[in-house]
A tleap script that builds the chain and sets N, CA, C and O, in Angstrom:
source leaprc.protein.ff14SB
mol = sequence {
  NMET LEU ALA ALA ALA ALA PHE ALA MET ALA
  LEU ALA THR GLN ALA ASP LEU ASP GLY THR
  SER TRP ARG LEU LYS GLY ILE SER GLY PHE
  THR ILE PRO PRO ARG ALA ARG ARG ALA ILE
  LEU SER PHE GLY GLN ALA GLY ASN TYR GLY
  GLY TYR ASP GLY CYS ASN ASN TYR GLY GLY
  ALA TYR ARG LEU GLU GLY GLY ARG MET VAL
  THR THR GLY GLY ILE VAL GLN THR VAL GLY
  CYS PRO SER ARG ARG ASP PRO ARG LEU MET
  GLU ARG ALA GLU ALA PHE ARG ARG GLY LEU
  ASP ASP ALA GLU LEU ARG THR ASP GLY GLU
  ARG LEU GLU ILE ARG GLY ARG LYS GLY VAL
  HIE ILE ARG MET ARG ARG ILE ARG ASP ASP
  ASP ALA CLYS
}
set mol.1.N position { 5.852 11.471 -16.617 }
set mol.1.CA position { 4.404 11.461 -16.560 }
set mol.1.C position { 3.910 11.057 -15.168 }
set mol.1.O position { 2.918 11.599 -14.681 }
set mol.2.N position { 4.604 10.101 -14.522 }
set mol.2.CA position { 4.216 9.685 -13.186 }
set mol.2.C position { 4.289 10.849 -12.213 }
set mol.2.O position { 3.389 11.015 -11.390 }
set mol.3.N position { 5.329 11.652 -12.285 }
set mol.3.CA position { 5.471 12.791 -11.379 }
set mol.3.C position { 4.331 13.781 -11.576 }
set mol.3.O position { 3.806 14.315 -10.599 }
set mol.4.N position { 3.943 14.034 -12.803 }
set mol.4.CA position { 2.845 14.968 -13.060 }
set mol.4.C position { 1.543 14.451 -12.476 }
set mol.4.O position { 0.760 15.221 -11.920 }
set mol.5.N position { 1.304 13.138 -12.601 }
set mol.5.CA position { 0.082 12.555 -12.054 }
set mol.5.C position { 0.062 12.671 -10.541 }
set mol.5.O position { -0.993 12.924 -9.960 }
set mol.6.N position { 1.211 12.491 -9.886 }
set mol.6.CA position { 1.270 12.569 -8.429 }
set mol.6.C position { 0.921 13.962 -7.942 }
set mol.6.O position { 0.277 14.103 -6.902 }
set mol.7.N position { 1.333 15.004 -8.674 }
set mol.7.CA position { 1.037 16.359 -8.250 }
set mol.7.C position { -0.438 16.699 -8.412 }
set mol.7.O position { -0.925 17.607 -7.738 }
set mol.8.N position { -1.167 16.004 -9.282 }
set mol.8.CA position { -2.593 16.256 -9.464 }
set mol.8.C position { -3.400 15.718 -8.289 }
set mol.8.O position { -4.573 16.060 -8.135 }
set mol.9.N position { -2.790 14.888 -7.468 }
set mol.9.CA position { -3.479 14.309 -6.324 }
set mol.9.C position { -3.228 15.158 -5.084 }
set mol.9.O position { -2.191 15.806 -4.945 }
set mol.10.N position { -4.215 15.133 -4.186 }
set mol.10.CA position { -4.113 15.903 -2.946 }
set mol.10.C position { -3.631 15.015 -1.808 }
set mol.10.O position { -3.768 13.793 -1.861 }
set mol.11.N position { -3.067 15.636 -0.783 }
set mol.11.CA position { -2.697 14.894 0.416 }
set mol.11.C position { -3.937 14.186 0.953 }
set mol.11.O position { -5.018 14.772 1.012 }
set mol.12.N position { -3.776 12.935 1.340 }
set mol.12.CA position { -4.902 12.142 1.831 }
set mol.12.C position { -5.349 12.648 3.203 }
set mol.12.O position { -4.534 13.057 4.030 }
set mol.13.N position { -6.654 12.609 3.421 }
set mol.13.CA position { -7.239 12.929 4.724 }
set mol.13.C position { -7.844 11.647 5.296 }
set mol.13.O position { -7.988 10.652 4.586 }
set mol.14.N position { -8.190 11.677 6.557 }
set mol.14.CA position { -8.818 10.517 7.179 }
set mol.14.C position { -10.093 10.134 6.441 }
set mol.14.O position { -10.362 8.948 6.247 }
set mol.15.N position { -10.875 11.114 6.029 }
set mol.15.CA position { -12.118 10.849 5.301 }
set mol.15.C position { -11.850 10.160 3.965 }
set mol.15.O position { -12.663 9.349 3.520 }
set mol.16.N position { -10.726 10.469 3.318 }
set mol.16.CA position { -10.371 9.824 2.049 }
set mol.16.C position { -10.079 8.334 2.236 }
set mol.16.O position { -10.323 7.533 1.333 }
set mol.17.N position { -9.560 7.967 3.405 }
set mol.17.CA position { -9.074 6.603 3.622 }
set mol.17.C position { -10.047 5.689 4.350 }
set mol.17.O position { -10.095 4.492 4.066 }
set mol.18.N position { -10.828 6.233 5.289 }
set mol.18.CA position { -11.718 5.403 6.108 }
set mol.18.C position { -12.585 4.485 5.257 }
set mol.18.O position { -13.301 4.938 4.364 }
set mol.19.N position { -12.510 3.179 5.547 }
set mol.19.CA position { -13.360 2.203 4.880 }
set mol.19.C position { -12.961 1.860 3.453 }
set mol.19.O position { -13.752 1.264 2.722 }
set mol.20.N position { -11.749 2.224 3.040 }
set mol.20.CA position { -11.330 1.942 1.666 }
set mol.20.C position { -10.313 0.805 1.616 }
set mol.20.O position { -9.644 0.502 2.604 }
set mol.21.N position { -10.214 0.187 0.444 }
set mol.21.CA position { -9.210 -0.840 0.182 }
set mol.21.C position { -8.543 -0.536 -1.152 }
set mol.21.O position { -9.161 0.011 -2.065 }
set mol.22.N position { -7.268 -0.903 -1.244 }
set mol.22.CA position { -6.444 -0.556 -2.399 }
set mol.22.C position { -5.608 -1.754 -2.825 }
set mol.22.O position { -5.164 -2.536 -1.984 }
set mol.23.N position { -5.390 -1.901 -4.147 }
set mol.23.CA position { -4.579 -2.994 -4.703 }
set mol.23.C position { -3.309 -2.419 -5.320 }
set mol.23.O position { -3.344 -1.400 -6.010 }
set mol.24.N position { -2.191 -3.087 -5.063 }
set mol.24.CA position { -0.894 -2.664 -5.578 }
set mol.24.C position { -0.871 -2.665 -7.104 }
set mol.24.O position { -1.279 -3.636 -7.741 }
set mol.25.N position { -0.391 -1.570 -7.677 }
set mol.25.CA position { -0.188 -1.466 -9.124 }
set mol.25.C position { 1.296 -1.396 -9.462 }
set mol.25.O position { 1.711 -1.862 -10.524 }
set mol.26.N position { 2.100 -0.818 -8.569 }
set mol.26.CA position { 3.533 -0.718 -8.817 }
set mol.26.C position { 4.275 -0.310 -7.565 }
set mol.26.O position { 3.719 0.316 -6.662 }
set mol.27.N position { 5.557 -0.684 -7.532 }
set mol.27.CA position { 6.416 -0.329 -6.409 }
set mol.27.C position { 7.823 -0.108 -6.947 }
set mol.27.O position { 8.315 -0.895 -7.757 }
set mol.28.N position { 8.462 0.949 -6.501 }
set mol.28.CA position { 9.785 1.303 -7.010 }
set mol.28.C position { 10.788 0.176 -6.791 }
set mol.28.O position { 10.826 -0.452 -5.732 }
set mol.29.N position { 11.603 -0.064 -7.826 }
set mol.29.CA position { 12.658 -1.065 -7.741 }
set mol.29.C position { 12.226 -2.481 -8.081 }
set mol.29.O position { 13.042 -3.401 -8.038 }
set mol.30.N position { 10.950 -2.671 -8.419 }
set mol.30.CA position { 10.439 -4.011 -8.695 }
set mol.30.C position { 9.590 -4.031 -9.961 }
set mol.30.O position { 8.819 -3.109 -10.226 }
set mol.31.N position { 9.744 -5.085 -10.722 }
set mol.31.CA position { 8.835 -5.380 -11.816 }
set mol.31.C position { 7.870 -6.422 -11.279 }
set mol.31.O position { 8.286 -7.415 -10.681 }
set mol.32.N position { 6.600 -6.197 -11.490 }
set mol.32.CA position { 5.603 -7.142 -10.981 }
set mol.32.C position { 5.138 -8.010 -12.143 }
set mol.32.O position { 4.556 -7.501 -13.101 }
set mol.33.N position { 5.388 -9.320 -12.068 }
set mol.33.CA position { 4.931 -10.208 -13.138 }
set mol.33.C position { 3.415 -10.110 -13.327 }
set mol.33.O position { 2.691 -9.838 -12.370 }
set mol.34.N position { 2.932 -10.328 -14.545 }
set mol.34.CA position { 1.505 -10.146 -14.848 }
set mol.34.C position { 0.544 -10.879 -13.921 }
set mol.34.O position { -0.496 -10.322 -13.571 }
set mol.35.N position { 0.851 -12.097 -13.514 }
set mol.35.CA position { -0.078 -12.842 -12.662 }
set mol.35.C position { 0.434 -12.977 -11.242 }
set mol.35.O position { 0.128 -13.949 -10.552 }
set mol.36.N position { 1.204 -12.013 -10.814 }
set mol.36.CA position { 1.780 -12.044 -9.461 }
set mol.36.C position { 0.724 -11.754 -8.407 }
set mol.36.O position { -0.313 -11.154 -8.686 }
set mol.37.N position { 1.011 -12.189 -7.203 }
set mol.37.CA position { 0.160 -11.857 -6.063 }
set mol.37.C position { 0.313 -10.366 -5.795 }
set mol.37.O position { 1.433 -9.866 -5.692 }
set mol.38.N position { -0.787 -9.663 -5.684 }
set mol.38.CA position { -0.767 -8.209 -5.486 }
set mol.38.C position { -1.104 -7.862 -4.042 }
set mol.38.O position { -2.038 -8.413 -3.458 }
set mol.39.N position { -0.341 -6.954 -3.485 }
set mol.39.CA position { -0.595 -6.496 -2.119 }
set mol.39.C position { -1.926 -5.750 -2.061 }
set mol.39.O position { -2.351 -5.120 -3.030 }
set mol.40.N position { -2.564 -5.839 -0.911 }
set mol.40.CA position { -3.821 -5.152 -0.622 }
set mol.40.C position { -3.609 -4.334 0.647 }
set mol.40.O position { -2.996 -4.812 1.602 }
set mol.41.N position { -4.113 -3.105 0.657 }
set mol.41.CA position { -4.064 -2.229 1.823 }
set mol.41.C position { -5.471 -1.744 2.112 }
set mol.41.O position { -6.120 -1.160 1.244 }
set mol.42.N position { -5.949 -1.984 3.335 }
set mol.42.CA position { -7.292 -1.552 3.734 }
set mol.42.C position { -7.194 -0.662 4.963 }
set mol.42.O position { -6.371 -0.882 5.852 }
set mol.43.N position { -8.060 0.352 4.987 }
set mol.43.CA position { -8.130 1.277 6.117 }
set mol.43.C position { -9.472 1.115 6.808 }
set mol.43.O position { -10.521 1.206 6.170 }
set mol.44.N position { -9.439 0.871 8.132 }
set mol.44.CA position { -10.663 0.766 8.913 }
set mol.44.C position { -11.162 2.147 9.320 }
set mol.44.O position { -10.559 3.164 8.979 }
set mol.45.N position { -12.250 2.167 10.040 }
set mol.45.CA position { -12.871 3.421 10.471 }
set mol.45.C position { -12.212 4.022 11.707 }
set mol.45.O position { -12.414 5.202 11.995 }
set mol.46.N position { -11.435 3.243 12.439 }
set mol.46.CA position { -10.923 3.714 13.732 }
set mol.46.C position { -9.405 3.829 13.767 }
set mol.46.O position { -8.788 3.557 14.797 }
set mol.47.N position { -8.798 4.227 12.659 }
set mol.47.CA position { -7.355 4.388 12.642 }
set mol.47.C position { -6.596 3.081 12.551 }
set mol.47.O position { -5.432 3.010 12.946 }
set mol.48.N position { -7.240 2.047 12.037 }
set mol.48.CA position { -6.590 0.759 11.837 }
set mol.48.C position { -6.331 0.550 10.354 }
set mol.48.O position { -7.074 1.041 9.505 }
set mol.49.N position { -5.278 -0.177 10.059 }
set mol.49.CA position { -4.985 -0.543 8.677 }
set mol.49.C position { -4.568 -2.004 8.658 }
set mol.49.O position { -4.190 -2.559 9.690 }
set mol.50.N position { -4.635 -2.617 7.507 }
set mol.50.CA position { -4.202 -3.999 7.398 }
set mol.50.C position { -4.376 -4.477 5.981 }
set mol.50.O position { -4.860 -3.753 5.111 }
set mol.51.N position { -3.969 -5.713 5.766 }
set mol.51.CA position { -4.120 -6.280 4.443 }
set mol.51.C position { -3.210 -7.456 4.219 }
set mol.51.O position { -2.881 -8.209 5.136 }
set mol.52.N position { -2.811 -7.590 2.971 }
set mol.52.CA position { -2.005 -8.702 2.493 }
set mol.52.C position { -0.875 -8.099 1.679 }
set mol.52.O position { -1.131 -7.326 0.755 }
set mol.53.N position { 0.376 -8.433 1.999 }
set mol.53.CA position { 1.512 -7.815 1.319 }
set mol.53.C position { 1.990 -8.587 0.088 }
set mol.53.O position { 3.005 -8.235 -0.513 }
set mol.54.N position { 1.263 -9.628 -0.281 }
set mol.54.CA position { 1.658 -10.491 -1.380 }
set mol.54.C position { 2.167 -11.821 -0.862 }
set mol.54.O position { 2.230 -12.802 -1.603 }
set mol.55.N position { 2.535 -11.854 0.426 }
set mol.55.CA position { 3.010 -13.068 1.106 }
set mol.55.C position { 2.274 -13.310 2.412 }
set mol.55.O position { 1.816 -14.421 2.682 }
set mol.56.N position { 2.164 -12.280 3.207 }
set mol.56.CA position { 1.682 -12.392 4.576 }
set mol.56.C position { 0.596 -11.369 4.866 }
set mol.56.O position { 0.493 -10.341 4.196 }
set mol.57.N position { -0.210 -11.667 5.875 }
set mol.57.CA position { -1.180 -10.691 6.368 }
set mol.57.C position { -0.459 -9.759 7.339 }
set mol.57.O position { 0.459 -10.177 8.044 }
set mol.58.N position { -0.873 -8.509 7.370 }
set mol.58.CA position { -0.259 -7.519 8.252 }
set mol.58.C position { -1.343 -6.577 8.749 }
set mol.58.O position { -2.451 -6.561 8.212 }
set mol.59.N position { -1.030 -5.799 9.762 }
set mol.59.CA position { -1.988 -4.816 10.249 }
set mol.59.C position { -1.422 -4.037 11.415 }
set mol.59.O position { -0.342 -4.338 11.925 }
set mol.60.N position { -2.169 -3.033 11.825 }
set mol.60.CA position { -1.759 -2.204 12.945 }
set mol.60.C position { -2.610 -0.958 13.030 }
set mol.60.O position { -3.673 -0.863 12.416 }
set mol.61.N position { -2.133 -0.026 13.787 }
set mol.61.CA position { -2.812 1.264 13.944 }
set mol.61.C position { -1.995 2.319 13.209 }
set mol.61.O position { -0.789 2.171 13.011 }
set mol.62.N position { -2.676 3.384 12.810 }
set mol.62.CA position { -1.990 4.487 12.143 }
set mol.62.C position { -2.690 5.792 12.473 }
set mol.62.O position { -3.826 5.818 12.946 }
set mol.63.N position { -1.986 6.850 12.212 }
set mol.63.CA position { -2.584 8.185 12.288 }
set mol.63.C position { -1.998 8.998 11.145 }
set mol.63.O position { -0.900 8.715 10.665 }
set mol.64.N position { -2.733 10.002 10.717 }
set mol.64.CA position { -2.238 10.911 9.692 }
set mol.64.C position { -1.748 12.187 10.343 }
set mol.64.O position { -2.429 12.769 11.188 }
set mol.65.N position { -0.578 12.612 9.948 }
set mol.65.CA position { -0.008 13.878 10.416 }
set mol.65.C position { 0.410 14.664 9.184 }
set mol.65.O position { 1.463 14.406 8.601 }
set mol.66.N position { -0.418 15.623 8.790 }
set mol.66.CA position { -0.101 16.434 7.620 }
set mol.66.C position { 0.049 15.633 6.343 }
set mol.66.O position { 0.925 15.919 5.527 }
set mol.67.N position { -0.806 14.621 6.163 }
set mol.67.CA position { -0.752 13.797 4.964 }
set mol.67.C position { 0.233 12.654 5.039 }
set mol.67.O position { 0.366 11.888 4.085 }
set mol.68.N position { 0.933 12.523 6.168 }
set mol.68.CA position { 1.888 11.419 6.350 }
set mol.68.C position { 1.255 10.346 7.232 }
set mol.68.O position { 0.618 10.649 8.241 }
set mol.69.N position { 1.439 9.108 6.839 }
set mol.69.CA position { 0.926 7.964 7.596 }
set mol.69.C position { 2.000 7.527 8.591 }
set mol.69.O position { 3.100 7.136 8.200 }
set mol.70.N position { 1.672 7.597 9.866 }
set mol.70.CA position { 2.580 7.149 10.915 }
set mol.70.C position { 1.955 5.897 11.521 }
set mol.70.O position { 0.856 5.953 12.074 }
set mol.71.N position { 2.657 4.767 11.417 }
set mol.71.CA position { 2.118 3.504 11.906 }
set mol.71.C position { 2.625 3.216 13.312 }
set mol.71.O position { 3.729 3.609 13.688 }
set mol.72.N position { 1.787 2.517 14.084 }
set mol.72.CA position { 2.158 2.095 15.435 }
set mol.72.C position { 1.612 0.697 15.678 }
set mol.72.O position { 0.549 0.339 15.172 }
set mol.73.N position { 2.329 -0.069 16.438 }
set mol.73.CA position { 1.828 -1.375 16.870 }
set mol.73.C position { 1.529 -2.351 15.754 }
set mol.73.O position { 0.563 -3.108 15.849 }
set mol.74.N position { 2.323 -2.358 14.705 }
set mol.74.CA position { 2.063 -3.257 13.588 }
set mol.74.C position { 2.419 -4.708 13.869 }
set mol.74.O position { 3.327 -5.001 14.648 }
set mol.75.N position { 1.690 -5.612 13.223 }
set mol.75.CA position { 1.971 -7.036 13.312 }
set mol.75.C position { 2.021 -7.624 11.909 }
set mol.75.O position { 1.403 -7.099 10.983 }
set mol.76.N position { 2.756 -8.709 11.763 }
set mol.76.CA position { 2.827 -9.433 10.496 }
set mol.76.C position { 2.677 -10.912 10.801 }
set mol.76.O position { 3.380 -11.450 11.657 }
set mol.77.N position { 1.775 -11.561 10.111 }
set mol.77.CA position { 1.604 -13.004 10.232 }
set mol.77.C position { 2.534 -13.633 9.200 }
set mol.77.O position { 2.151 -13.798 8.042 }
set mol.78.N position { 3.741 -13.982 9.605 }
set mol.78.CA position { 4.766 -14.449 8.685 }
set mol.78.C position { 4.625 -15.937 8.409 }
set mol.78.O position { 4.768 -16.770 9.303 }
set mol.79.N position { 4.342 -16.251 7.157 }
set mol.79.CA position { 4.275 -17.643 6.729 }
set mol.79.C position { 5.248 -17.896 5.579 }
set mol.79.O position { 5.444 -19.040 5.167 }
set mol.80.N position { 5.844 -16.845 5.072 }
set mol.80.CA position { 6.767 -16.989 3.940 }
set mol.80.C position { 6.007 -17.188 2.647 }
set mol.80.O position { 4.789 -17.367 2.640 }
set mol.81.N position { 6.744 -17.152 1.564 }
set mol.81.CA position { 6.057 -17.287 0.283 }
set mol.81.C position { 7.025 -17.606 -0.850 }
set mol.81.O position { 7.225 -16.778 -1.739 }
set mol.82.N position { 7.621 -18.776 -0.833 }
set mol.82.CA position { 8.489 -19.115 -1.956 }
set mol.82.C position { 7.671 -19.191 -3.237 }
set mol.82.O position { 6.570 -19.743 -3.250 }
set mol.83.N position { 8.209 -18.641 -4.300 }
set mol.83.CA position { 7.487 -18.651 -5.569 }
set mol.83.C position { 8.487 -18.750 -6.707 }
set mol.83.O position { 9.301 -17.847 -6.904 }
set mol.84.N position { 8.432 -19.810 -7.435 }
set mol.84.CA position { 9.311 -19.963 -8.598 }
set mol.84.C position { 8.920 -19.002 -9.700 }
set mol.84.O position { 9.771 -18.530 -10.454 }
set mol.85.N position { 7.628 -18.711 -9.793 }
set mol.85.CA position { 7.130 -17.806 -10.825 }
set mol.85.C position { 7.483 -16.353 -10.543 }
set mol.85.O position { 7.582 -15.547 -11.468 }
set mol.86.N position { 7.673 -16.016 -9.279 }
set mol.86.CA position { 7.942 -14.642 -8.866 }
set mol.86.C position { 9.013 -14.657 -7.770 }
set mol.86.O position { 8.689 -14.490 -6.594 }
set mol.87.N position { 10.292 -14.857 -8.142 }
set mol.87.CA position { 11.349 -15.050 -7.144 }
set mol.87.C position { 11.584 -13.867 -6.211 }
set mol.87.O position { 12.155 -14.058 -5.137 }
set mol.88.N position { 11.173 -12.659 -6.571 }
set mol.88.CA position { 11.395 -11.498 -5.696 }
set mol.88.C position { 10.152 -11.140 -4.875 }
set mol.88.O position { 10.067 -10.047 -4.317 }
set mol.89.N position { 9.203 -12.051 -4.805 }
set mol.89.CA position { 7.948 -11.786 -4.109 }
set mol.89.C position { 8.162 -11.410 -2.646 }
set mol.89.O position { 7.605 -10.415 -2.182 }
set mol.90.N position { 8.951 -12.180 -1.917 }
set mol.90.CA position { 9.174 -11.901 -0.494 }
set mol.90.C position { 9.875 -10.548 -0.318 }
set mol.90.O position { 9.508 -9.771 0.563 }
set mol.91.N position { 10.856 -10.273 -1.134 }
set mol.91.CA position { 11.577 -8.995 -1.062 }
set mol.91.C position { 10.635 -7.823 -1.348 }
set mol.91.O position { 10.694 -6.796 -0.672 }
set mol.92.N position { 9.768 -7.979 -2.348 }
set mol.92.CA position { 8.799 -6.934 -2.692 }
set mol.92.C position { 7.800 -6.735 -1.555 }
set mol.92.O position { 7.436 -5.601 -1.242 }
set mol.93.N position { 7.354 -7.832 -0.933 }
set mol.93.CA position { 6.403 -7.745 0.179 }
set mol.93.C position { 7.005 -6.971 1.351 }
set mol.93.O position { 6.337 -6.134 1.957 }
set mol.94.N position { 8.266 -7.252 1.664 }
set mol.94.CA position { 8.929 -6.544 2.761 }
set mol.94.C position { 9.102 -5.060 2.429 }
set mol.94.O position { 8.918 -4.207 3.296 }
set mol.95.N position { 9.452 -4.751 1.185 }
set mol.95.CA position { 9.601 -3.347 0.775 }
set mol.95.C position { 8.259 -2.626 0.863 }
set mol.95.O position { 8.201 -1.465 1.268 }
set mol.96.N position { 7.185 -3.311 0.486 }
set mol.96.CA position { 5.844 -2.722 0.564 }
set mol.96.C position { 5.519 -2.333 1.999 }
set mol.96.O position { 5.122 -1.196 2.254 }
set mol.97.N position { 5.679 -3.248 2.928 }
set mol.97.CA position { 5.372 -2.951 4.336 }
set mol.97.C position { 6.263 -1.845 4.875 }
set mol.97.O position { 5.791 -0.952 5.579 }
set mol.98.N position { 7.538 -1.896 4.552 }
set mol.98.CA position { 8.492 -0.872 4.999 }
set mol.98.C position { 8.103 0.505 4.456 }
set mol.98.O position { 8.284 1.517 5.134 }
set mol.99.N position { 7.573 0.541 3.243 }
set mol.99.CA position { 7.203 1.800 2.615 }
set mol.99.C position { 5.987 2.481 3.210 }
set mol.99.O position { 5.747 3.658 2.939 }
set mol.100.N position { 5.214 1.766 4.015 }
set mol.100.CA position { 3.999 2.351 4.588 }
set mol.100.C position { 4.273 3.291 5.757 }
set mol.100.O position { 3.525 4.246 5.967 }
set mol.101.N position { 5.326 3.037 6.512 }
set mol.101.CA position { 5.567 3.835 7.712 }
set mol.101.C position { 6.186 5.188 7.375 }
set mol.101.O position { 7.141 5.275 6.604 }
set mol.102.N position { 5.636 6.220 7.956 }
set mol.102.CA position { 6.113 7.586 7.777 }
set mol.102.C position { 6.156 7.962 6.296 }
set mol.102.O position { 7.136 8.516 5.799 }
set mol.103.N position { 5.073 7.645 5.622 }
set mol.103.CA position { 4.983 7.878 4.187 }
set mol.103.C position { 3.941 8.940 3.876 }
set mol.103.O position { 2.918 9.040 4.553 }
set mol.104.N position { 4.213 9.736 2.838 }
set mol.104.CA position { 3.239 10.709 2.363 }
set mol.104.C position { 2.213 9.991 1.497 }
set mol.104.O position { 2.573 9.231 0.598 }
set mol.105.N position { 0.930 10.236 1.772 }
set mol.105.CA position { -0.154 9.628 1.003 }
set mol.105.C position { -0.877 10.705 0.219 }
set mol.105.O position { -1.272 11.734 0.767 }
set mol.106.N position { -1.044 10.456 -1.073 }
set mol.106.CA position { -1.802 11.353 -1.945 }
set mol.106.C position { -2.834 10.525 -2.694 }
set mol.106.O position { -2.567 9.389 -3.086 }
set mol.107.N position { -4.015 11.101 -2.888 }
set mol.107.CA position { -5.068 10.370 -3.583 }
set mol.107.C position { -5.939 11.300 -4.409 }
set mol.107.O position { -6.042 12.496 -4.138 }
set mol.108.N position { -6.562 10.718 -5.421 }
set mol.108.CA position { -7.600 11.421 -6.176 }
set mol.108.C position { -8.921 10.670 -6.038 }
set mol.108.O position { -9.872 10.937 -6.773 }
set mol.109.N position { -8.978 9.731 -5.094 }
set mol.109.CA position { -10.179 8.940 -4.864 }
set mol.109.C position { -10.132 7.580 -5.532 }
set mol.109.O position { -10.756 6.635 -5.049 }
set mol.110.N position { -9.412 7.463 -6.624 }
set mol.110.CA position { -9.276 6.196 -7.344 }
set mol.110.C position { -7.867 5.642 -7.296 }
set mol.110.O position { -7.666 4.430 -7.378 }
set mol.111.N position { -6.889 6.527 -7.162 }
set mol.111.CA position { -5.482 6.130 -7.079 }
set mol.111.C position { -4.904 6.615 -5.765 }
set mol.111.O position { -5.296 7.658 -5.242 }
set mol.112.N position { -3.967 5.842 -5.239 }
set mol.112.CA position { -3.269 6.206 -4.012 }
set mol.112.C position { -1.773 6.121 -4.288 }
set mol.112.O position { -1.266 5.078 -4.701 }
set mol.113.N position { -1.082 7.216 -4.060 }
set mol.113.CA position { 0.377 7.266 -4.205 }
set mol.113.C position { 0.967 7.338 -2.805 }
set mol.113.O position { 0.584 8.187 -2.001 }
set mol.114.N position { 1.899 6.442 -2.524 }
set mol.114.CA position { 2.544 6.385 -1.221 }
set mol.114.C position { 4.033 6.607 -1.441 }
set mol.114.O position { 4.694 5.825 -2.124 }
set mol.115.N position { 4.551 7.670 -0.862 }
set mol.115.CA position { 5.976 7.980 -0.999 }
set mol.115.C position { 6.603 7.969 0.389 }
set mol.115.O position { 6.411 8.878 1.197 }
set mol.116.N position { 7.354 6.912 0.629 }
set mol.116.CA position { 7.988 6.737 1.932 }
set mol.116.C position { 9.295 7.478 2.037 }
set mol.116.O position { 9.985 7.679 1.037 }
set mol.117.N position { 9.637 7.884 3.233 }
set mol.117.CA position { 10.930 8.527 3.472 }
set mol.117.C position { 12.065 7.534 3.292 }
set mol.117.O position { 13.227 7.920 3.169 }
set mol.118.N position { 11.723 6.267 3.277 }
set mol.118.CA position { 12.733 5.221 3.110 }
set mol.118.C position { 12.983 4.940 1.628 }
set mol.118.O position { 13.585 3.922 1.286 }
set mol.119.N position { 12.528 5.831 0.748 }
set mol.119.CA position { 12.796 5.716 -0.677 }
set mol.119.C position { 11.858 4.819 -1.456 }
set mol.119.O position { 12.087 4.578 -2.642 }
set mol.120.N position { 10.819 4.323 -0.833 }
set mol.120.CA position { 9.876 3.437 -1.514 }
set mol.120.C position { 8.714 4.260 -2.070 }
set mol.120.O position { 8.106 5.055 -1.354 }
set mol.121.N position { 8.418 4.061 -3.345 }
set mol.121.CA position { 7.279 4.713 -3.989 }
set mol.121.C position { 6.302 3.617 -4.395 }
set mol.121.O position { 6.644 2.723 -5.169 }
set mol.122.N position { 5.083 3.693 -3.866 }
set mol.122.CA position { 4.061 2.672 -4.093 }
set mol.122.C position { 2.880 3.309 -4.813 }
set mol.122.O position { 2.426 4.392 -4.442 }
set mol.123.N position { 2.386 2.632 -5.841 }
set mol.123.CA position { 1.193 3.077 -6.565 }
set mol.123.C position { 0.094 2.040 -6.366 }
set mol.123.O position { 0.321 0.843 -6.547 }
set mol.124.N position { -1.105 2.507 -5.991 }
set mol.124.CA position { -2.222 1.597 -5.742 }
set mol.124.C position { -3.474 2.103 -6.444 }
set mol.124.O position { -3.590 3.286 -6.763 }
set mol.125.N position { -4.408 1.188 -6.676 }
set mol.125.CA position { -5.700 1.503 -7.288 }
set mol.125.C position { -6.790 1.067 -6.315 }
set mol.125.O position { -6.705 -0.006 -5.717 }
set mol.126.N position { -7.809 1.903 -6.160 }
set mol.126.CA position { -8.888 1.604 -5.223 }
set mol.126.C position { -9.667 0.372 -5.667 }
set mol.126.O position { -9.927 0.182 -6.855 }
set mol.127.N position { -10.034 -0.456 -4.702 }
set mol.127.CA position { -10.861 -1.629 -4.963 }
set mol.127.C position { -12.302 -1.235 -4.661 }
set mol.127.O position { -12.612 -0.758 -3.569 }
set mol.128.N position { -13.156 -1.437 -5.617 }
set mol.128.CA position { -14.583 -1.151 -5.455 }
set mol.128.C position { -15.330 -2.470 -5.255 }
set mol.128.O position { -14.831 -3.528 -5.639 }
set mol.129.N position { -16.509 -2.413 -4.664 }
set mol.129.CA position { -17.314 -3.622 -4.421 }
set mol.129.C position { -17.587 -4.398 -5.696 }
set mol.129.O position { -17.720 -5.621 -5.653 }
set mol.130.N position { -17.674 -3.719 -6.821 }
set mol.130.CA position { -18.010 -4.420 -8.061 }
set mol.130.C position { -16.775 -4.913 -8.832 }
set mol.130.O position { -16.905 -5.420 -9.946 }
set mol.131.N position { -15.572 -4.764 -8.239 }
set mol.131.CA position { -14.357 -5.282 -8.887 }
set mol.131.C position { -14.396 -6.802 -8.902 }
set mol.131.O position { -14.728 -7.443 -7.905 }
set mol.132.N position { -14.051 -7.361 -10.051 }
set mol.132.CA position { -14.083 -8.822 -10.193 }
set mol.132.C position { -12.955 -9.475 -9.415 }
set mol.132.O position { -13.110 -10.590 -8.916 }
set mol.133.N position { -11.799 -8.782 -9.304 }
set mol.133.CA position { -10.652 -9.370 -8.616 }
set mol.133.C position { -10.231 -8.482 -7.473 }
set mol.133.O position { -9.277 -8.800 -6.763 }
savepdb mol mol.pdb
quit
């Protein structure tokens, strides 16, 4: 069913991403505990991206090439994140960031599917101004 949903989405364009923010719903190879810290990905108006990976803040510049996100000049504010409730949090955060580079982005306006060449599949949901969380 996931594969069918991904095909219903179109390759992301700059207009689809500019000024949007997205919350992590799932990432390949990881189970996300119900009250876990969720990664956030935001796209600025000038080819910038950034957010929170569940542990650390990150950001950089990007460009789209045929629906693929190519990142440049990224930074990570590393503070670590030990969590007894979510022992794989740091590993998941690193996989999330790694999955963003050279990844195919598809969206339907509410969902964002990120499929990295490094084997990471990320599912996100758009954050709207009226979202409580």
